[in-house]
N, C-alpha and C positions, 0 to 999 in steps of 0.2 A: 607733232610738226611734222613736216612734207616728206614727199619720198624724196628729197632732196637733198646731200647732207651737205653742201659746203654753198657759204656766202662767203663773197670777200667784199671789206669793208674800207676802201681806201682812206687815209686820215692820215696823208703825211702832209698834205698843202698848211701852207703859210695862210692863207686867205689875204692875199695883196688888196684884193677889191676891199673886201672891210676892214681893212688898217689893224687886224690881229687876230689871233689865232681863235678864229671865230668857232671853231670845233671845242676848245675850252670854254669858250661863251654860256656864262649860267642863265639859262630860262627857270622858269618856276623850283630856284635851285639846286637844276641839275643844268652840268654840261651838254650842251648841245651832240656832242657825240654818244654821250652816254645813252638820252634821249633816243636816238637813231636804236642804237645798240640795244634800249629796250622792245624796239620793235621786232627788230629780226634777231635777236637769241631764242625764244620762243618756237622758230620755226624753224631750226635748221639744226641738226646736226653737229656741225663747226662751222663755226666764225673766224672767216681769221682777219686781224686788222690790222696792215703795214702800216707803222705809223712810225714818229717821231715821239709823240709824244710819252716823256717819261713817268708821269705818274697815274697811268691809263693802267689802273690795277687790274686785275683779273676779277671784272665785275661776275664773269659767270666762269662756270665751270669748262666750258664748253666752247674759250675764246683762246685762240691762239694768237699769238701776235709774230711778228715779223718785223723785218726794219722796212721806214718806208722811204719809196724813191726821189729821186731830185724831182722827178713830173709824178702824174699820174697814171702815168702808161706803168715806167717802171716800179712802181708801188704795186702795183695789178701785177706784172708779172714776178715781182717778189712773191706776192699771193700762192701764184701759181704755180710758184717752186718749191712752198710751204707743204703743198700739199699732192705734189709730184709722187710721192710714195705712197700714197691714198689714193689718190684716181685713178681711173678707170678711163678712158677716150670718150666713153659712151654716158657718164656720169654728167646730169646739170651741177653747171656751177653759177650764182649769182651775183652781179655786180652790183653794188648800191653806195652813191652818197653820203659820206658819213656826214653832208650836211644835210640832208634830206630827211630832215626827224619828222614831219607827219605823214612819212608813208604808211601806206592804208593795207594792210593783210590781202587783199583783197589783189592789186596788182602784183602778190608777187604768185598768189596763182598764176593769174592770167599769162605772163611772160613765161612762167616756166612750162605751162601747157603748150604755148608756143613753141617754143624752144624745142620741146621734144619732137616735134613736128619737123623744122625747118634747120632744128642746129643754129641758129641763132634770132633771136627775138630785142625788140628791147620796146620800152613805154613810151610813147609822145604823145603831146597833145595840136591837135590844128590852133595855128595863131588868129586871134582875134583882133587883135589889131590890125592896122593899115601898115602894108612895110613898104618902103620906099630904098633906093636904090641911094645911100649916101652923099655920093661925089655930083651922080645927074640928077636926083629928088625925083626917078624916075617908078613907077609903081613897080610893087613886085604882086608876081600873082598869086595871093594866098593858100592857093589848091595847092601850088606845088611845092610848096614849105609843110614842114612837121617842126615843132618843136621837140628835141629830144630831150628827154629823163631818164632818170634809173629810177625801176632796179632794171637791167638787162641779164639775159642767159645764154648762156653760151653750153653747146657738148664741152666738154673741156678740152677734147681731140682738138676741135676746131679752132679753138680758142689759140692754143698751143700754138699750132699748125699757120695760124693768120697772124702772128707775133713771131713767127721765124722766118716769113715769106716777107713780110714788112721791110723794105729797105732804105724810108724816111728815114727823120732823126722823130723818134718818139717820143721829145717835148713837145711834139707839135701836136698831138692824138689827144683830142680832146672828151675822147670817150670809146670802149672799147667794139661799138659798131663798126667805129672809121676806120679800122685794118679789113672791112669786109667789102669791096665793090658791089657785092651783090649778094642775093639771096638770105637777108636783113628781115626776116617778120616785121611789123610793128602793132602793138595792142593799145588800145586807148587811155590814154593815162589821166590824171585828175589835176585839176586846176590848185589845189589842196596839197596836193605835193607837192610843194614849195622850197628853192633848194634856198639856204640861209645864204645871199651874197654880200647884200653890201646894208649898213647899219636901219636902215629903213624897214628893210626885211623882219626886224625883230616884233614889233607890233602884232605885225601878221602871224609869224608863227605859234608866238607866244597866248594869240587867240585861239591857232588852230590849238595847239596840246592844252588847251584848259577841255575841251570838249571833251 
């Protein structure tokens, strides 16, 4: 396993855009959340899953279940509290979406190395589509934009402090790098690291998982 102890896999959401609990949707006879955990479990000593999924059985001894929050950020905060007795300030904590089940180990290695240096890091990809402002149809310069993915990695102390200092509504936080004004390093992600969001993603995810 990596020299990193902790991963948090927020799995509290109900998947509004998907239309049902997407994490329990079965692809190749296994729920999406289990495909994700299969990728994560071998790499970390402790995998915290903040979730309201009642029948998420302990599929591995290193899974620690805690309560899922009303929002993603709240789930992550619950996860951070669950390891507060174990984690030291400089320990790296990795956060990864339960719905990104095609993630490659390589992405974890790279984002962790970056976080060891900067304290906060995310995987992201450069957009390839043309981007336009909705109301004006004005062109948005692609070079100014990242498409943020997970995994994201943080020094435990820095992330807890960022949550403490954040004065806005936690429900409006789409990901944990949004708690930081600056100092987040970016490592290149992968187009294969797709997040199951809408029903039409199923075919793509199923094909990628077959590989």
